[in-house]
C-alpha positions in Angstrom: 109.1 81.6 110.4 105.4 81.8 109.3 105.0 84.1 106.4 101.6 85.7 106.1 100.3 87.9 103.3 98.0 90.7 104.4 95.9 92.3 101.7 92.5 93.9 101.1 90.8 96.4 98.8 91.5 100.1 98.9 90.2 101.8 102.1 89.3 98.4 103.7 91.2 98.9 106.9 94.5 97.0 106.1 96.7 99.5 107.9 94.7 99.3 111.1 94.9 95.5 111.0 98.6 95.7 110.2 99.2 97.9 113.2 97.3 95.6 115.5 99.2 92.6 114.4 102.4 94.4 115.0 101.2 95.3 118.5 100.8 91.5 119.1 104.4 90.9 118.1 104.3 90.3 114.3 107.1 91.7 112.2 105.5 93.7 109.4 106.9 94.5 105.9 104.8 97.2 104.2 104.9 97.1 100.4 103.9 100.8 100.2 107.0 101.7 102.3 109.2 99.5 100.0 107.6 101.1 96.9 108.7 104.5 98.2 112.2 103.2 98.9 112.4 101.8 95.4 111.9 105.2 93.8 113.8 107.4 96.3 116.3 109.9 95.0 119.4 108.3 93.6 117.8 104.9 93.0 117.8 103.0 89.7 114.0 103.0 90.0 113.6 106.7 90.0 116.1 107.1 87.1 114.0 104.5 85.1 110.8 106.4 85.9 112.2 109.8 84.7 113.6 108.1 81.6 110.2 106.6 80.8 107.8 109.3 81.9 109.9 112.4 81.8 111.5 114.8 84.2 108.2 116.5 84.9 107.5 113.5 87.2 110.0 115.0 89.7 109.4 117.7 92.3 111.8 120.6 92.7 113.7 118.8 95.4 114.3 115.8 93.2 111.8 113.4 94.8 109.1 111.7 92.8 105.8 113.6 92.3 103.6 110.6 93.2 100.4 112.5 92.5 101.5 113.6 89.0 102.6 110.1 88.2 99.3 108.6 89.5 97.4 110.9 87.3 99.6 109.9 84.3 99.0 106.2 84.7 95.6 105.9 86.4 93.4 105.7 83.3 96.0 104.2 80.9 96.6 100.5 81.3 99.8 100.6 79.1 101.3 103.4 81.2 100.4 101.6 84.4 102.0 98.4 83.1 105.2 100.3 82.2 105.3 101.8 85.7 104.7 98.4 87.3 107.5 96.8 85.2 109.9 99.3 86.8 108.7 99.3 90.4 107.5 95.8 91.1 110.8 94.0 90.5 112.7 96.4 92.8 110.0 96.1 95.5 110.2 92.3 95.2 114.0 92.5 95.7 113.6 94.7 98.8 110.9 92.4 100.2 113.1 89.3 99.8 116.0 91.2 101.5 113.8 92.2 104.5 112.4 88.7 104.8 116.0 87.3 105.0 116.9 89.8 107.6 113.8 88.9 109.6 114.5 85.2 109.5 118.1 85.8 110.6 117.0 87.7 113.6 114.5 85.0 114.8 111.2 86.5 113.7 108.4 83.9 114.1 105.6 85.7 112.4 106.3 87.8 109.3 103.4 89.8 107.8 103.8 91.2 104.3 101.3 94.0 103.8 100.7 94.0 100.0 97.6 95.8 98.6 97.8 94.1 95.2 98.9 90.7 96.5 96.4 88.7 94.4 96.7 90.9 91.3 100.5 90.5 91.3 100.2 86.7 91.6 102.1 86.6 94.9 99.7 84.3 96.9 101.8 81.2 96.5 104.7 82.8 98.3 102.8 82.8 101.6 101.9 80.2 104.2 98.5 81.9 104.8 96.7 85.1 103.7 94.6 87.6 105.6 92.1 89.5 103.5 90.5 92.7 104.9 87.3 93.7 103.3 84.6 96.4 103.8 81.4 97.3 102.0 81.9 99.3 98.8 79.8 102.2 100.0 81.9 102.5 103.1 85.2 102.3 101.2 83.9 105.0 98.7 83.1 107.3 101.6 86.6 106.8 103.2 88.4 107.6 99.9 86.4 110.7 99.3 86.5 112.0 102.8 90.0 111.0 103.9 91.9 111.4 100.6 89.9 114.3 99.2 89.4 112.7 95.8 86.4 113.3 93.6 83.7 110.6 93.8 84.2 109.6 90.2 87.9 109.0 90.8 87.2 107.0 93.9 84.7 104.9 92.1 87.2 104.2 89.3 89.8 103.2 91.9 87.4 100.7 93.5 86.3 99.3 90.1 89.9 98.9 89.0 90.5 96.4 91.8 88.0 94.0 90.3 85.7 91.4 91.8 86.2 90.7 95.5 84.7 87.2 95.5 87.9 85.4 94.1 90.0 87.2 96.7 87.8 86.1 99.5 87.9 82.5 98.2 91.7 82.4 98.2 92.1 84.0 101.7 92.9 81.8 104.7 91.2 84.3 107.0 88.8 87.1 106.2 88.4 90.2 108.4 85.2 92.1 107.5 85.5 95.7 108.5 81.8 96.5 108.5 81.4 97.7 112.1 83.1 99.9 114.6 86.9 100.2 115.2 86.5 98.0 118.3 84.8 95.3 116.1 87.8 95.5 113.7 90.3 95.2 116.5 88.4 92.2 118.0 88.3 90.4 114.7 92.0 91.0 114.2 92.7 89.6 117.6 90.7 86.5 116.7 92.9 86.0 113.6 96.0 86.5 115.7 95.0 83.6 117.8 94.7 81.4 114.7 98.1 82.6 113.6 99.6 81.6 117.0 98.1 78.2 116.6 99.9 77.8 113.3 103.2 79.0 114.7 103.1 76.5 117.6 104.9 76.7 120.9 
């Protein structure tokens, strides 16, 4: 089984690339989905978050108020580190569990979609890495338009992800999302052919 890490900066087009690779037959594990599972009602993750950040982080139905938590940790590195220390180990456990299941069922290409792959030091876990990138101005526009965030917050989110150059240097394949949707799909299809070459017959 070929394990590939799929990553990219915020609003770069990772989800579109992920869906296209799945259409080609890759099995995708989405870290954002795992992160939601890790803090679902009744989980140790959610209990740890409420103990650390308070019951005000919960909605009336007992689910995590992700927006409130994001506001709490967004501009405070210590608070963010505390949250990551709770969520990341559980997400890692779930990812390993899903990978074992995939291998047991004969999956040949496993894609781990992980937004903070490089930041979390996970690159060595993969046989290859796909990095999706887009111009800063375009990413800023997408965040403001699609997520309804103020421009200043969107700029801070982009800045928090750091310099793109080291990420591009570590990637096996780079997909630049600086054109149309058709361009992005075509570039993803090209990478898929490279993946198939790695997998072999």
